mmCIF file of the N, C-alpha and C atoms, coordinates in Angstrom:
data_MODEL
# 
_entry.id   MODEL 
# 
loop_
_atom_site.group_PDB 
_atom_site.id 
_atom_site.type_symbol 
_atom_site.label_atom_id 
_atom_site.label_alt_id 
_atom_site.label_comp_id 
_atom_site.label_asym_id 
_atom_site.label_entity_id 
_atom_site.label_seq_id 
_atom_site.pdbx_PDB_ins_code 
_atom_site.Cartn_x 
_atom_site.Cartn_y 
_atom_site.Cartn_z 
_atom_site.occupancy 
_atom_site.B_iso_or_equiv 
_atom_site.pdbx_formal_charge 
_atom_site.auth_seq_id 
_atom_site.auth_comp_id 
_atom_site.auth_asym_id 
_atom_site.auth_atom_id 
_atom_site.pdbx_PDB_model_num 
ATOM 1   N N  . UNK A 1 1  ? 25.317 -28.856 25.071 1.00 0.00 ? 1  UNK A N  1 
ATOM 2   C CA . UNK A 1 1  ? 25.789 -30.192 25.368 1.00 0.00 ? 1  UNK A CA 1 
ATOM 3   C C  . UNK A 1 1  ? 24.744 -31.224 25.118 1.00 0.00 ? 1  UNK A C  1 
ATOM 4   N N  . UNK A 1 2  ? 23.379 -30.855 25.378 1.00 0.00 ? 2  UNK A N  1 
ATOM 5   C CA . UNK A 1 2  ? 22.370 -31.885 25.101 1.00 0.00 ? 2  UNK A CA 1 
ATOM 6   C C  . UNK A 1 2  ? 22.353 -32.278 23.648 1.00 0.00 ? 2  UNK A C  1 
ATOM 7   N N  . UNK A 1 3  ? 22.643 -31.421 22.701 1.00 0.00 ? 3  UNK A N  1 
ATOM 8   C CA . UNK A 1 3  ? 22.710 -31.764 21.314 1.00 0.00 ? 3  UNK A CA 1 
ATOM 9   C C  . UNK A 1 3  ? 23.843 -32.769 21.047 1.00 0.00 ? 3  UNK A C  1 
ATOM 10  N N  . UNK A 1 4  ? 24.958 -32.609 21.734 1.00 0.00 ? 4  UNK A N  1 
ATOM 11  C CA . UNK A 1 4  ? 26.074 -33.522 21.564 1.00 0.00 ? 4  UNK A CA 1 
ATOM 12  C C  . UNK A 1 4  ? 25.642 -34.874 22.064 1.00 0.00 ? 4  UNK A C  1 
ATOM 13  N N  . UNK A 1 5  ? 25.019 -34.976 23.255 1.00 0.00 ? 5  UNK A N  1 
ATOM 14  C CA . UNK A 1 5  ? 24.559 -36.222 23.816 1.00 0.00 ? 5  UNK A CA 1 
ATOM 15  C C  . UNK A 1 5  ? 23.548 -36.908 22.861 1.00 0.00 ? 5  UNK A C  1 
ATOM 16  N N  . UNK A 1 6  ? 22.565 -36.140 22.314 1.00 0.00 ? 6  UNK A N  1 
ATOM 17  C CA . UNK A 1 6  ? 21.609 -36.674 21.456 1.00 0.00 ? 6  UNK A CA 1 
ATOM 18  C C  . UNK A 1 6  ? 22.341 -37.192 20.168 1.00 0.00 ? 6  UNK A C  1 
ATOM 19  N N  . UNK A 1 7  ? 23.285 -36.467 19.667 1.00 0.00 ? 7  UNK A N  1 
ATOM 20  C CA . UNK A 1 7  ? 23.950 -36.922 18.478 1.00 0.00 ? 7  UNK A CA 1 
ATOM 21  C C  . UNK A 1 7  ? 24.748 -38.213 18.682 1.00 0.00 ? 7  UNK A C  1 
ATOM 22  N N  . UNK A 1 8  ? 25.264 -38.418 19.852 1.00 0.00 ? 8  UNK A N  1 
ATOM 23  C CA . UNK A 1 8  ? 26.070 -39.573 20.144 1.00 0.00 ? 8  UNK A CA 1 
ATOM 24  C C  . UNK A 1 8  ? 25.134 -40.796 20.382 1.00 0.00 ? 8  UNK A C  1 
ATOM 25  N N  . UNK A 1 9  ? 23.886 -40.611 20.605 1.00 0.00 ? 9  UNK A N  1 
ATOM 26  C CA . UNK A 1 9  ? 22.931 -41.721 20.849 1.00 0.00 ? 9  UNK A CA 1 
ATOM 27  C C  . UNK A 1 9  ? 22.146 -42.159 19.619 1.00 0.00 ? 9  UNK A C  1 
ATOM 28  N N  . UNK A 1 10 ? 22.419 -41.462 18.468 1.00 0.00 ? 10 UNK A N  1 
ATOM 29  C CA . UNK A 1 10 ? 21.566 -41.729 17.357 1.00 0.00 ? 10 UNK A CA 1 
ATOM 30  C C  . UNK A 1 10 ? 21.831 -43.064 16.711 1.00 0.00 ? 10 UNK A C  1 
ATOM 31  N N  . UNK A 1 11 ? 22.954 -43.608 16.798 1.00 0.00 ? 11 UNK A N  1 
ATOM 32  C CA . UNK A 1 11 ? 23.258 -44.865 16.092 1.00 0.00 ? 11 UNK A CA 1 
ATOM 33  C C  . UNK A 1 11 ? 22.372 -46.011 16.597 1.00 0.00 ? 11 UNK A C  1 
ATOM 34  N N  . UNK A 1 12 ? 21.475 -46.440 15.876 1.00 0.00 ? 12 UNK A N  1 
ATOM 35  C CA . UNK A 1 12 ? 20.673 -47.566 16.127 1.00 0.00 ? 12 UNK A CA 1 
ATOM 36  C C  . UNK A 1 12 ? 20.108 -47.663 17.519 1.00 0.00 ? 12 UNK A C  1 
ATOM 37  N N  . UNK A 1 13 ? 19.450 -46.625 17.996 1.00 0.00 ? 13 UNK A N  1 
ATOM 38  C CA . UNK A 1 13 ? 18.942 -46.650 19.328 1.00 0.00 ? 13 UNK A CA 1 
ATOM 39  C C  . UNK A 1 13 ? 17.565 -47.332 19.333 1.00 0.00 ? 13 UNK A C  1 
ATOM 40  N N  . UNK A 1 14 ? 17.210 -47.863 20.420 1.00 0.00 ? 14 UNK A N  1 
ATOM 41  C CA . UNK A 1 14 ? 15.913 -48.545 20.695 1.00 0.00 ? 14 UNK A CA 1 
ATOM 42  C C  . UNK A 1 14 ? 15.347 -47.816 21.809 1.00 0.00 ? 14 UNK A C  1 
ATOM 43  N N  . UNK A 1 15 ? 14.039 -47.378 21.714 1.00 0.00 ? 15 UNK A N  1 
ATOM 44  C CA . UNK A 1 15 ? 13.343 -46.693 22.777 1.00 0.00 ? 15 UNK A CA 1 
ATOM 45  C C  . UNK A 1 15 ? 13.373 -47.469 24.080 1.00 0.00 ? 15 UNK A C  1 
ATOM 46  N N  . UNK A 1 16 ? 13.407 -48.823 24.002 1.00 0.00 ? 16 UNK A N  1 
ATOM 47  C CA . UNK A 1 16 ? 13.374 -49.676 25.185 1.00 0.00 ? 16 UNK A CA 1 
ATOM 48  C C  . UNK A 1 16 ? 14.773 -49.683 25.880 1.00 0.00 ? 16 UNK A C  1 
ATOM 49  N N  . UNK A 1 17 ? 15.767 -49.163 25.206 1.00 0.00 ? 17 UNK A N  1 
ATOM 50  C CA . UNK A 1 17 ? 17.154 -49.113 25.775 1.00 0.00 ? 17 UNK A CA 1 
ATOM 51  C C  . UNK A 1 17 ? 17.270 -48.025 26.890 1.00 0.00 ? 17 UNK A C  1 
ATOM 52  N N  . UNK A 1 18 ? 16.298 -47.139 26.965 1.00 0.00 ? 18 UNK A N  1 
ATOM 53  C CA . UNK A 1 18 ? 16.365 -46.006 27.926 1.00 0.00 ? 18 UNK A CA 1 
ATOM 54  C C  . UNK A 1 18 ? 15.366 -46.246 29.104 1.00 0.00 ? 18 UNK A C  1 
ATOM 55  N N  . UNK A 1 19 ? 15.810 -45.894 30.273 1.00 0.00 ? 19 UNK A N  1 
ATOM 56  C CA . UNK A 1 19 ? 15.069 -46.055 31.434 1.00 0.00 ? 19 UNK A CA 1 
ATOM 57  C C  . UNK A 1 19 ? 15.351 -44.907 32.427 1.00 0.00 ? 19 UNK A C  1 
ATOM 58  N N  . UNK A 1 20 ? 14.269 -44.600 33.245 1.00 0.00 ? 20 UNK A N  1 
ATOM 59  C CA . UNK A 1 20 ? 14.360 -43.616 34.237 1.00 0.00 ? 20 UNK A CA 1 
ATOM 60  C C  . UNK A 1 20 ? 14.611 -44.335 35.630 1.00 0.00 ? 20 UNK A C  1 
ATOM 61  N N  . UNK A 1 21 ? 15.616 -43.891 36.298 1.00 0.00 ? 21 UNK A N  1 
ATOM 62  C CA . UNK A 1 21 ? 15.992 -44.438 37.624 1.00 0.00 ? 21 UNK A CA 1 
ATOM 63  C C  . UNK A 1 21 ? 15.909 -43.228 38.618 1.00 0.00 ? 21 UNK A C  1 
ATOM 64  N N  . UNK A 1 22 ? 15.243 -43.479 39.754 1.00 0.00 ? 22 UNK A N  1 
ATOM 65  C CA . UNK A 1 22 ? 15.212 -42.473 40.764 1.00 0.00 ? 22 UNK A CA 1 
ATOM 66  C C  . UNK A 1 22 ? 16.190 -42.836 41.903 1.00 0.00 ? 22 UNK A C  1 
ATOM 67  N N  . UNK A 1 23 ? 17.007 -41.861 42.304 1.00 0.00 ? 23 UNK A N  1 
ATOM 68  C CA . UNK A 1 23 ? 18.007 -42.146 43.334 1.00 0.00 ? 23 UNK A CA 1 
ATOM 69  C C  . UNK A 1 23 ? 18.009 -41.133 44.481 1.00 0.00 ? 23 UNK A C  1 
ATOM 70  N N  . UNK A 1 24 ? 18.280 -41.557 45.648 1.00 0.00 ? 24 UNK A N  1 
ATOM 71  C CA . UNK A 1 24 ? 18.323 -40.753 46.801 1.00 0.00 ? 24 UNK A CA 1 
ATOM 72  C C  . UNK A 1 24 ? 19.768 -40.169 46.857 1.00 0.00 ? 24 UNK A C  1 
ATOM 73  N N  . UNK A 1 25 ? 19.912 -38.900 46.463 1.00 0.00 ? 25 UNK A N  1 
ATOM 74  C CA . UNK A 1 25 ? 21.151 -38.322 46.329 1.00 0.00 ? 25 UNK A CA 1 
ATOM 75  C C  . UNK A 1 25 ? 21.340 -36.958 47.156 1.00 0.00 ? 25 UNK A C  1 
ATOM 76  N N  . UNK A 1 26 ? 20.244 -36.586 47.810 1.00 0.00 ? 26 UNK A N  1 
ATOM 77  C CA . UNK A 1 26 ? 20.310 -35.291 48.456 1.00 0.00 ? 26 UNK A CA 1 
ATOM 78  C C  . UNK A 1 26 ? 19.998 -35.423 49.933 1.00 0.00 ? 26 UNK A C  1 
ATOM 79  N N  . UNK A 1 27 ? 19.792 -34.265 50.496 1.00 0.00 ? 27 UNK A N  1 
ATOM 80  C CA . UNK A 1 27 ? 19.458 -34.102 51.927 1.00 0.00 ? 27 UNK A CA 1 
ATOM 81  C C  . UNK A 1 27 ? 17.986 -33.791 52.065 1.00 0.00 ? 27 UNK A C  1 
ATOM 82  N N  . UNK A 1 28 ? 17.299 -34.334 53.132 1.00 0.00 ? 28 UNK A N  1 
ATOM 83  C CA . UNK A 1 28 ? 15.838 -34.058 53.325 1.00 0.00 ? 28 UNK A CA 1 
ATOM 84  C C  . UNK A 1 28 ? 15.673 -32.463 53.415 1.00 0.00 ? 28 UNK A C  1 
ATOM 85  N N  . UNK A 1 29 ? 14.627 -31.912 52.931 1.00 0.00 ? 29 UNK A N  1 
ATOM 86  C CA . UNK A 1 29 ? 13.434 -32.616 52.551 1.00 0.00 ? 29 UNK A CA 1 
ATOM 87  C C  . UNK A 1 29 ? 13.378 -32.964 51.069 1.00 0.00 ? 29 UNK A C  1 
ATOM 88  N N  . UNK A 1 30 ? 14.281 -32.375 50.258 1.00 0.00 ? 30 UNK A N  1 
ATOM 89  C CA . UNK A 1 30 ? 14.255 -32.701 48.771 1.00 0.00 ? 30 UNK A CA 1 
ATOM 90  C C  . UNK A 1 30 ? 15.482 -33.598 48.478 1.00 0.00 ? 30 UNK A C  1 
ATOM 91  N N  . UNK A 1 31 ? 15.331 -34.799 48.497 1.00 0.00 ? 31 UNK A N  1 
ATOM 92  C CA . UNK A 1 31 ? 16.483 -35.751 48.382 1.00 0.00 ? 31 UNK A CA 1 
ATOM 93  C C  . UNK A 1 31 ? 16.459 -36.573 47.150 1.00 0.00 ? 31 UNK A C  1 
ATOM 94  N N  . UNK A 1 32 ? 15.473 -36.559 46.326 1.00 0.00 ? 32 UNK A N  1 
ATOM 95  C CA . UNK A 1 32 ? 15.348 -37.466 45.215 1.00 0.00 ? 32 UNK A CA 1 
ATOM 96  C C  . UNK A 1 32 ? 15.689 -36.790 43.888 1.00 0.00 ? 32 UNK A C  1 
ATOM 97  N N  . UNK A 1 33 ? 16.467 -37.527 43.030 1.00 0.00 ? 33 UNK A N  1 
ATOM 98  C CA . UNK A 1 33 ? 16.806 -37.089 41.644 1.00 0.00 ? 33 UNK A CA 1 
ATOM 99  C C  . UNK A 1 33 ? 16.418 -38.168 40.668 1.00 0.00 ? 33 UNK A C  1 
ATOM 100 N N  . UNK A 1 34 ? 16.073 -37.773 39.474 1.00 0.00 ? 34 UNK A N  1 
ATOM 101 C CA . UNK A 1 34 ? 15.896 -38.841 38.408 1.00 0.00 ? 34 UNK A CA 1 
ATOM 102 C C  . UNK A 1 34 ? 17.170 -38.788 37.564 1.00 0.00 ? 34 UNK A C  1 
ATOM 103 N N  . UNK A 1 35 ? 17.444 -39.955 36.993 1.00 0.00 ? 35 UNK A N  1 
ATOM 104 C CA . UNK A 1 35 ? 18.552 -40.157 36.023 1.00 0.00 ? 35 UNK A CA 1 
ATOM 105 C C  . UNK A 1 35 ? 18.048 -41.046 34.892 1.00 0.00 ? 35 UNK A C  1 
ATOM 106 N N  . UNK A 1 36 ? 18.485 -40.740 33.692 1.00 0.00 ? 36 UNK A N  1 
ATOM 107 C CA . UNK A 1 36 ? 18.097 -41.556 32.516 1.00 0.00 ? 36 UNK A CA 1 
ATOM 108 C C  . UNK A 1 36 ? 19.351 -42.275 32.107 1.00 0.00 ? 36 UNK A C  1 
ATOM 109 N N  . UNK A 1 37 ? 19.167 -43.622 32.021 1.00 0.00 ? 37 UNK A N  1 
ATOM 110 C CA . UNK A 1 37 ? 20.277 -44.504 31.678 1.00 0.00 ? 37 UNK A CA 1 
ATOM 111 C C  . UNK A 1 37 ? 19.915 -45.186 30.317 1.00 0.00 ? 37 UNK A C  1 
ATOM 112 N N  . UNK A 1 38 ? 20.920 -45.504 29.570 1.00 0.00 ? 38 UNK A N  1 
ATOM 113 C CA . UNK A 1 38 ? 20.810 -46.248 28.336 1.00 0.00 ? 38 UNK A CA 1 
ATOM 114 C C  . UNK A 1 38 ? 21.405 -47.660 28.561 1.00 0.00 ? 38 UNK A C  1 
ATOM 115 N N  . UNK A 1 39 ? 20.819 -48.685 28.059 1.00 0.00 ? 39 UNK A N  1 
ATOM 116 C CA . UNK A 1 39 ? 21.381 -50.058 28.218 1.00 0.00 ? 39 UNK A CA 1 
ATOM 117 C C  . UNK A 1 39 ? 22.779 -50.090 27.722 1.00 0.00 ? 39 UNK A C  1 
ATOM 118 N N  . UNK A 1 40 ? 23.625 -50.683 28.476 1.00 0.00 ? 40 UNK A N  1 
ATOM 119 C CA . UNK A 1 40 ? 25.028 -50.874 28.105 1.00 0.00 ? 40 UNK A CA 1 
ATOM 120 C C  . UNK A 1 40 ? 25.937 -49.776 28.584 1.00 0.00 ? 40 UNK A C  1 
ATOM 121 N N  . UNK A 1 41 ? 25.305 -48.793 29.264 1.00 0.00 ? 41 UNK A N  1 
ATOM 122 C CA . UNK A 1 41 ? 26.177 -47.675 29.805 1.00 0.00 ? 41 UNK A CA 1 
ATOM 123 C C  . UNK A 1 41 ? 26.066 -47.600 31.292 1.00 0.00 ? 41 UNK A C  1 
ATOM 124 N N  . UNK A 1 42 ? 27.168 -47.325 31.986 1.00 0.00 ? 42 UNK A N  1 
ATOM 125 C CA . UNK A 1 42 ? 27.150 -47.305 33.431 1.00 0.00 ? 42 UNK A CA 1 
ATOM 126 C C  . UNK A 1 42 ? 26.851 -45.874 33.988 1.00 0.00 ? 42 UNK A C  1 
ATOM 127 N N  . UNK A 1 43 ? 26.940 -44.841 33.118 1.00 0.00 ? 43 UNK A N  1 
ATOM 128 C CA . UNK A 1 43 ? 26.676 -43.498 33.559 1.00 0.00 ? 43 UNK A CA 1 
ATOM 129 C C  . UNK A 1 43 ? 25.326 -42.981 32.913 1.00 0.00 ? 43 UNK A C  1 
ATOM 130 N N  . UNK A 1 44 ? 24.748 -42.100 33.658 1.00 0.00 ? 44 UNK A N  1 
ATOM 131 C CA . UNK A 1 44 ? 23.501 -41.503 33.146 1.00 0.00 ? 44 UNK A CA 1 
ATOM 132 C C  . UNK A 1 44 ? 23.693 -40.624 31.923 1.00 0.00 ? 44 UNK A C  1 
ATOM 133 N N  . UNK A 1 45 ? 22.805 -40.731 30.974 1.00 0.00 ? 45 UNK A N  1 
ATOM 134 C CA . UNK A 1 45 ? 22.884 -39.854 29.811 1.00 0.00 ? 45 UNK A CA 1 
ATOM 135 C C  . UNK A 1 45 ? 22.294 -38.471 30.056 1.00 0.00 ? 45 UNK A C  1 
ATOM 136 N N  . UNK A 1 46 ? 21.436 -38.397 31.123 1.00 0.00 ? 46 UNK A N  1 
ATOM 137 C CA . UNK A 1 46 ? 20.807 -37.176 31.542 1.00 0.00 ? 46 UNK A CA 1 
ATOM 138 C C  . UNK A 1 46 ? 20.369 -37.295 32.938 1.00 0.00 ? 46 UNK A C  1 
ATOM 139 N N  . UNK A 1 47 ? 20.346 -36.224 33.710 1.00 0.00 ? 47 UNK A N  1 
ATOM 140 C CA . UNK A 1 47 ? 19.867 -36.243 35.101 1.00 0.00 ? 47 UNK A CA 1 
ATOM 141 C C  . UNK A 1 47 ? 19.249 -34.970 35.486 1.00 0.00 ? 47 UNK A C  1 
ATOM 142 N N  . UNK A 1 48 ? 18.427 -35.006 36.507 1.00 0.00 ? 48 UNK A N  1 
ATOM 143 C CA . UNK A 1 48 ? 17.703 -33.735 36.911 1.00 0.00 ? 48 UNK A CA 1 
ATOM 144 C C  . UNK A 1 48 ? 18.764 -32.793 37.567 1.00 0.00 ? 48 UNK A C  1 
ATOM 145 N N  . UNK A 1 49 ? 18.498 -31.526 37.392 1.00 0.00 ? 49 UNK A N  1 
ATOM 146 C CA . UNK A 1 49 ? 19.369 -30.484 37.956 1.00 0.00 ? 49 UNK A CA 1 
ATOM 147 C C  . UNK A 1 49 ? 18.811 -30.163 39.342 1.00 0.00 ? 49 UNK A C  1 
ATOM 148 N N  . UNK A 1 50 ? 17.582 -30.514 39.586 1.00 0.00 ? 50 UNK A N  1 
ATOM 149 C CA . UNK A 1 50 ? 16.995 -30.201 40.911 1.00 0.00 ? 50 UNK A CA 1 
ATOM 150 C C  . UNK A 1 50 ? 16.657 -31.490 41.648 1.00 0.00 ? 50 UNK A C  1 
ATOM 151 N N  . UNK A 1 51 ? 16.392 -31.299 42.944 1.00 0.00 ? 51 UNK A N  1 
ATOM 152 C CA . UNK A 1 51 ? 15.973 -32.422 43.808 1.00 0.00 ? 51 UNK A CA 1 
ATOM 153 C C  . UNK A 1 51 ? 14.441 -32.325 44.047 1.00 0.00 ? 51 UNK A C  1 
ATOM 154 N N  . UNK A 1 52 ? 13.848 -33.523 44.345 1.00 0.00 ? 52 UNK A N  1 
ATOM 155 C CA . UNK A 1 52 ? 12.396 -33.554 44.466 1.00 0.00 ? 52 UNK A CA 1 
ATOM 156 C C  . UNK A 1 52 ? 12.067 -34.092 45.944 1.00 0.00 ? 52 UNK A C  1 
ATOM 157 N N  . UNK A 1 53 ? 10.880 -33.693 46.453 1.00 0.00 ? 53 UNK A N  1 
ATOM 158 C CA . UNK A 1 53 ? 10.634 -34.098 47.829 1.00 0.00 ? 53 UNK A CA 1 
ATOM 159 C C  . UNK A 1 53 ? 10.186 -35.557 48.008 1.00 0.00 ? 53 UNK A C  1 
ATOM 160 N N  . UNK A 1 54 ? 9.727  -36.160 46.879 1.00 0.00 ? 54 UNK A N  1 
ATOM 161 C CA . UNK A 1 54 ? 9.221  -37.533 46.955 1.00 0.00 ? 54 UNK A CA 1 
ATOM 162 C C  . UNK A 1 54 ? 9.842  -38.287 45.737 1.00 0.00 ? 54 UNK A C  1 
ATOM 163 N N  . UNK A 1 55 ? 9.892  -39.579 45.984 1.00 0.00 ? 55 UNK A N  1 
ATOM 164 C CA . UNK A 1 55 ? 10.363 -40.508 44.923 1.00 0.00 ? 55 UNK A CA 1 
ATOM 165 C C  . UNK A 1 55 ? 9.389  -40.461 43.721 1.00 0.00 ? 55 UNK A C  1 
ATOM 166 N N  . UNK A 1 56 ? 8.079  -40.426 44.034 1.00 0.00 ? 56 UNK A N  1 
ATOM 167 C CA . UNK A 1 56 ? 7.055  -40.263 42.979 1.00 0.00 ? 56 UNK A CA 1 
ATOM 168 C C  . UNK A 1 56 ? 7.151  -39.043 42.140 1.00 0.00 ? 56 UNK A C  1 
ATOM 169 N N  . UNK A 1 57 ? 7.420  -37.912 42.797 1.00 0.00 ? 57 UNK A N  1 
ATOM 170 C CA . UNK A 1 57 ? 7.526  -36.668 42.006 1.00 0.00 ? 57 UNK A CA 1 
ATOM 171 C C  . UNK A 1 57 ? 8.769  -36.659 41.100 1.00 0.00 ? 57 UNK A C  1 
ATOM 172 N N  . UNK A 1 58 ? 9.879  -37.284 41.607 1.00 0.00 ? 58 UNK A N  1 
ATOM 173 C CA . UNK A 1 58 ? 11.088 -37.412 40.776 1.00 0.00 ? 58 UNK A CA 1 
ATOM 174 C C  . UNK A 1 58 ? 10.857 -38.313 39.634 1.00 0.00 ? 58 UNK A C  1 
ATOM 175 N N  . UNK A 1 59 ? 10.159 -39.420 39.874 1.00 0.00 ? 59 UNK A N  1 
ATOM 176 C CA . UNK A 1 59 ? 9.859  -40.394 38.803 1.00 0.00 ? 59 UNK A CA 1 
ATOM 177 C C  . UNK A 1 59 ? 8.998  -39.745 37.723 1.00 0.00 ? 59 UNK A C  1 
ATOM 178 N N  . UNK A 1 60 ? 7.934  -39.036 38.082 1.00 0.00 ? 60 UNK A N  1 
ATOM 179 C CA . UNK A 1 60 ? 7.100  -38.386 37.094 1.00 0.00 ? 60 UNK A CA 1 
ATOM 180 C C  . UNK A 1 60 ? 7.885  -37.385 36.326 1.00 0.00 ? 60 UNK A C  1 
ATOM 181 N N  . UNK A 1 61 ? 8.696  -36.586 36.877 1.00 0.00 ? 61 UNK A N  1 
ATOM 182 C CA . UNK A 1 61 ? 9.519  -35.619 36.169 1.00 0.00 ? 61 UNK A CA 1 
ATOM 183 C C  . UNK A 1 61 ? 10.501 -36.265 35.281 1.00 0.00 ? 61 UNK A C  1 
ATOM 184 N N  . UNK A 1 62 ? 11.040 -37.427 35.727 1.00 0.00 ? 62 UNK A N  1 
ATOM 185 C CA . UNK A 1 62 ? 12.012 -38.206 34.912 1.00 0.00 ? 62 UNK A CA 1 
ATOM 186 C C  . UNK A 1 62 ? 11.330 -38.762 33.709 1.00 0.00 ? 62 UNK A C  1 
ATOM 187 N N  . UNK A 1 63 ? 10.123 -39.304 33.830 1.00 0.00 ? 63 UNK A N  1 
ATOM 188 C CA . UNK A 1 63 ? 9.384  -39.893 32.660 1.00 0.00 ? 63 UNK A CA 1 
ATOM 189 C C  . UNK A 1 63 ? 9.096  -38.755 31.658 1.00 0.00 ? 63 UNK A C  1 
ATOM 190 N N  . UNK A 1 64 ? 8.796  -37.533 32.190 1.00 0.00 ? 64 UNK A N  1 
ATOM 191 C CA . UNK A 1 64 ? 8.535  -36.447 31.211 1.00 0.00 ? 64 UNK A CA 1 
ATOM 192 C C  . UNK A 1 64 ? 9.844  -36.107 30.496 1.00 0.00 ? 64 UNK A C  1 
ATOM 193 N N  . UNK A 1 65 ? 10.984 -36.111 31.208 1.00 0.00 ? 65 UNK A N  1 
ATOM 194 C CA . UNK A 1 65 ? 12.280 -35.809 30.579 1.00 0.00 ? 65 UNK A CA 1 
ATOM 195 C C  . UNK A 1 65 ? 12.625 -36.910 29.608 1.00 0.00 ? 65 UNK A C  1 
ATOM 196 N N  . UNK A 1 66 ? 12.304 -38.167 29.892 1.00 0.00 ? 66 UNK A N  1 
ATOM 197 C CA . UNK A 1 66 ? 12.583 -39.292 28.991 1.00 0.00 ? 66 UNK A CA 1 
ATOM 198 C C  . UNK A 1 66 ? 11.771 -39.129 27.708 1.00 0.00 ? 66 UNK A C  1 
ATOM 199 N N  . UNK A 1 67 ? 10.518 -38.714 27.854 1.00 0.00 ? 67 UNK A N  1 
ATOM 200 C CA . UNK A 1 67 ? 9.705  -38.466 26.648 1.00 0.00 ? 67 UNK A CA 1 
ATOM 201 C C  . UNK A 1 67 ? 10.314 -37.386 25.755 1.00 0.00 ? 67 UNK A C  1 
ATOM 202 N N  . UNK A 1 68 ? 10.792 -36.320 26.388 1.00 0.00 ? 68 UNK A N  1 
ATOM 203 C CA . UNK A 1 68 ? 11.402 -35.243 25.586 1.00 0.00 ? 68 UNK A CA 1 
ATOM 204 C C  . UNK A 1 68 ? 12.685 -35.690 24.860 1.00 0.00 ? 68 UNK A C  1 
ATOM 205 N N  . UNK A 1 69 ? 13.498 -36.483 25.584 1.00 0.00 ? 69 UNK A N  1 
ATOM 206 C CA . UNK A 1 69 ? 14.712 -37.031 25.012 1.00 0.00 ? 69 UNK A CA 1 
ATOM 207 C C  . UNK A 1 69 ? 14.425 -37.941 23.843 1.00 0.00 ? 69 UNK A C  1 
ATOM 208 N N  . UNK A 1 70 ? 13.379 -38.829 23.915 1.00 0.00 ? 70 UNK A N  1 
ATOM 209 C CA . UNK A 1 70 ? 13.055 -39.735 22.896 1.00 0.00 ? 70 UNK A CA 1 
ATOM 210 C C  . UNK A 1 70 ? 12.525 -38.962 21.688 1.00 0.00 ? 70 UNK A C  1 
ATOM 211 N N  . UNK A 1 71 ? 11.756 -37.885 21.963 1.00 0.00 ? 71 UNK A N  1 
ATOM 212 C CA . UNK A 1 71 ? 11.254 -37.036 20.835 1.00 0.00 ? 71 UNK A CA 1 
ATOM 213 C C  . UNK A 1 71 ? 12.412 -36.448 20.119 1.00 0.00 ? 71 UNK A C  1 
ATOM 214 N N  . UNK A 1 72 ? 13.448 -35.932 20.820 1.00 0.00 ? 72 UNK A N  1 
ATOM 215 C CA . UNK A 1 72 ? 14.596 -35.342 20.203 1.00 0.00 ? 72 UNK A CA 1 
ATOM 216 C C  . UNK A 1 72 ? 15.267 -36.391 19.345 1.00 0.00 ? 72 UNK A C  1 
ATOM 217 N N  . UNK A 1 73 ? 15.412 -37.608 19.858 1.00 0.00 ? 73 UNK A N  1 
ATOM 218 C CA . UNK A 1 73 ? 16.060 -38.700 19.069 1.00 0.00 ? 73 UNK A CA 1 
ATOM 219 C C  . UNK A 1 73 ? 15.240 -39.054 17.850 1.00 0.00 ? 73 UNK A C  1 
ATOM 220 N N  . UNK A 1 74 ? 13.909 -39.119 18.001 1.00 0.00 ? 74 UNK A N  1 
ATOM 221 C CA . UNK A 1 74 ? 13.006 -39.388 16.839 1.00 0.00 ? 74 UNK A CA 1 
ATOM 222 C C  . UNK A 1 74 ? 13.142 -38.334 15.838 1.00 0.00 ? 74 UNK A C  1 
ATOM 223 N N  . UNK A 1 75 ? 13.119 -37.025 16.223 1.00 0.00 ? 75 UNK A N  1 
ATOM 224 C CA . UNK A 1 75 ? 13.234 -35.889 15.346 1.00 0.00 ? 75 UNK A CA 1 
ATOM 225 C C  . UNK A 1 75 ? 14.605 -35.895 14.610 1.00 0.00 ? 75 UNK A C  1 
ATOM 226 N N  . UNK A 1 76 ? 15.662 -36.192 15.287 1.00 0.00 ? 76 UNK A N  1 
ATOM 227 C CA . UNK A 1 76 ? 16.979 -36.255 14.684 1.00 0.00 ? 76 UNK A CA 1 
ATOM 228 C C  . UNK A 1 76 ? 17.079 -37.355 13.677 1.00 0.00 ? 76 UNK A C  1 
ATOM 229 N N  . UNK A 1 77 ? 16.452 -38.531 13.947 1.00 0.00 ? 77 UNK A N  1 
ATOM 230 C CA . UNK A 1 77 ? 16.508 -39.652 13.012 1.00 0.00 ? 77 UNK A CA 1 
ATOM 231 C C  . UNK A 1 77 ? 15.696 -39.364 11.763 1.00 0.00 ? 77 UNK A C  1 
ATOM 232 N N  . UNK A 1 78 ? 14.653 -38.548 11.866 1.00 0.00 ? 78 UNK A N  1 
ATOM 233 C CA . UNK A 1 78 ? 13.849 -38.195 10.708 1.00 0.00 ? 78 UNK A CA 1 
ATOM 234 C C  . UNK A 1 78 ? 14.489 -37.096 9.895  1.00 0.00 ? 78 UNK A C  1 
ATOM 235 N N  . UNK A 1 79 ? 15.229 -36.273 10.548 1.00 0.00 ? 79 UNK A N  1 
ATOM 236 C CA . UNK A 1 79 ? 15.791 -35.117 9.781  1.00 0.00 ? 79 UNK A CA 1 
ATOM 237 C C  . UNK A 1 79 ? 17.133 -35.358 9.336  1.00 0.00 ? 79 UNK A C  1 
# 
């Protein structure tokens, strides 16, 4: 499914269009999830499968996931 999502995002994407958002979606002690949004979309294009104990931990993991996603997009645009 990730390849399908990447394929649908290829048309003229801008790196600045993507952002990591951390949301309180779980129960303590691990209540935080990251979600990646693209400008103009109301739903996340990717989200964490696990919950994190702190907002900071979720944000760090989300930034790493965003880097991987942007690399996939860059690689797909080059290939």
